[in-house]
N, C-alpha and C positions, 0 to 999 in steps of 0.2 A: 703405704703405697696403695694406691687408687685401684680399684678393680677395672678390668677393661672389659667391655662387651657386657653382655646380660642387660636385665632389667634392674633398676632400683628395687631394693626389697625381695627381689626373686620372684615377684608376682607377674601378672599379665600386664602387657601396655595397656593404656586406657582404652583405645580403639578396639583391641582384642578382646577385652571384657565386655565391652558394650556390643560388639558381634554377637559375642556368646549369648548375651541377655536377649538380643533380638532374634536369635535363632531359635532359641528356647520358646521364647513367646509366639514365634509364627508356629512352631512345632505344636504347641497347645490350642492354637486357633484352628490348625488344621485338623487336629483329632476333635475338636468341639465342631467343627463343621461335617467332618465326615460323619460322626454320630447324628446329626441333625439331618444330614443327607440320607442316611439309611433308613430312617422313618419317614420320608418325604414320600408321597405317593404321585406315581405317574399315570395318568388315565389317556388311553387311545381307543378310537373307533374305527370299525372298519365296516363295508357293507352298508353306508349311509345310516351307522348306528346299530345294524342288526346285530353286532358283536362289538362287546367292550372288554379291554383288558385292563387291570391295574397292577402295577409293580410298583415295589418298593426301591428306593434309591441304591439299595444294595444289589439291585437286579435280580430279585426273587419275585415270582408271581404271587400277587396277593389274591386275585380273583379273576373269572371270566364269566361274563354276562352273556347269555344268548337270547335273542328275541325268539319268541315262539314262530313268528312269522319267517325266521331265518330257516327253521327245520323243515327241509323237504327231503324226505326219503329218498327221492329219485336224483337227487344233487347233493351228495353228502361231500364231495369234492369242493364244492363251493363253500360250503359252511368251513370246512378245514382250512381252506385258503384265507377266509377272512380271520379265522383265529390266529392262524400264523401272522397275517398283516398287522392286526392290533397288536400282538404281543410284541413282534418287532419293532412296531413304532413306538409302544411305550418305552421299552428297552433304550431305544435311540433317544428319547427324551431325557432319561436317566443319565445315560452316558454323557449326552452333552451338557446336563447341568453339573456333572461331576468334573468335566473338562473346564467348565467355566469356572468352578470353584476353584481348582487347581490353578488357573491361570491369575485369577484374582489374588490368590494367597501367594504365588510365586512374582508376581508382577510381569508374568508373561514369559519367564524363564525356563518354562517346561520342566520336565525332571531330567534332563540330560546336562549334567555340570561337565565342564571341560577338564575336569581332573580326576 
């Protein structure tokens, strides 16, 4: 008597097996890209180059460089604002690169799957 339903041999159908392999390959590529992104540096300047911030792709601050010309004891607020602006811009660059990497890997699907 012939079996009804199921797949011959009890395994996954060919398309499902290929889909699983593709998903695993994509996951490995994403992990490799994420590791690469974490060590990539993003640099931004503020105040005409008076302040420079460098962040890693994992959004940790690596360094801040302040030009001696930017140090005015009578206007500390300006220096603080330039530091914030430089750090925020560098973080934005890292975030944009991360988003672009995810779009490339997912083909624009984003993170929200409908199931």
